[in-house]
C-alpha positions, 0 to 999 in steps of 0.5 A: 478502459483498463489495460492489463499486462505483465511487465518484466523488470531488468532484475528478473521480477515480473509485475502484473499491471493495470493501466489507463492512458497513453505512455508518454503522458505525465504519469501517476503510479498507484501502490496497493496494500494487503490483503488487496491488489491493484484492482482497488485503484481502477476507479481512480485510474479511469478518473485521472486518465480523462482529459478533464482530470489531467489526462494522465498515464495511470499505472497500478502494479500488483506488488511482488507476491500479489496476483500474477506478479512474481512471488519468490518463495524466500521470505528475504525477497520481501524486504524493503530494498527489493520492493523499492527496486521493483517500483524504481525499475517500473518507474524507469520503464514508464519514463519517470519522474512521476507526477505523483506516487500514490500509495495505501497501506503496504504500498505506502511503506514502499512509497515512503522509502522511495521518497527518502532514498530516490526522491528524483523518481517522483515530483510529489507523494500522496499517502492514504492511511499508511504510517510513516516509518518514524511515527510507526516505529515510535508507537510500536515501541511505546504506545500500548494502543498501537501495539494492541491495534497491530497485534494481528501482524504477529498472527500473519507471520505464523507459518500457517497464516495463509491456511488459517486465513483461507478457512470458511471462505476467508472469514478472517479476511472479510473481518478485516474489512468489516471491523467496526463498519458496515463495508457496504462497498463489499458487494458480492462482485467485489468479494469475487475479485478478492477471492480470485486474487487470494486463490492465486494465479490460474485459480489455485487452491484457497489461500494460495495467493496469500503467501506473498502478502504474508511474507511482507510481515514475515520479512519486516521487523516493524511489528509489536514486540513480544517476550520471545521476539523483540521486533520493533523494540530492537530497531533504530532508524537514523533520522536522515533515513526518514526525512521526505523533501517531496511535497506530500499529501497525507489523507488519514481516515480517522476510524482506522482500527489498525492505524489510529490517528496518533500515527500522524502526530509528529509527521511534520518533523519528518516531511518538509512540505506536508499537506495533512487532512484528517478524514472523520467517519472513514476507515482504513478502506477509504479508497473503497468507501469514498473514491470520489473524495480521494480523487477530488483531494488528489486532484487538488494536490496535483493542481497545486503550484 
């Protein structure tokens, strides 16, 4: 059974969390991305809490700005250092270090930073279609295909992005999921889960729950450069701020239209102990499309000595 609760952090942020398993058990933390929420991990939370699958304590927080978690109005509150602080505090409350930090999309951006800055917080790292900041910055600067694939980021930083995304029953957001695929997993009950998140707490007006997610893009310079905005072209990250020493599993769905396969090229130059699996026929939404596959690969990684 999924446990739902609000977790107050020492620095004044509250994260709404979903969890399975007992506190004190070896722990897995799952970080979601945009435009999603913690509920996307429910099947994996239930899977890994079972004794035959490790009997883990599994926790999936809604990142700040999502669902019922704190949503500061200031865009600067969504910079990476604050997102890292939230998850580091949650891990401390859970009694870390974690057996594994598991992350997708924007959650992966947080997880890559934690693995570099605070590696003592987790024994392993598992990434699902979330670009390493080193390869992402490289391709945003120099690869026209990646620049085109990431052009949507410059839409999401518009001051009216939330209102535009909410139009016509979130037509643009459903398009994120269905671009290039049938998205058979996107049933009406699943759509309603998304609507509840996007409408905001207490059934707010359409789009009220999207401001925090859009602020992630507004706060980050990692987006395609434009004549009026140098964005990624203006950034240099020292190599020692990009390296990862933790054993790391990367599952990469090869049909991701926003994050093409080139982003995993050169990844071994940043990650010392890398297990990389390219997954043909899957899209960015592989956690929805193939949850059993993701669970099987993650389970094998967790059992590895």
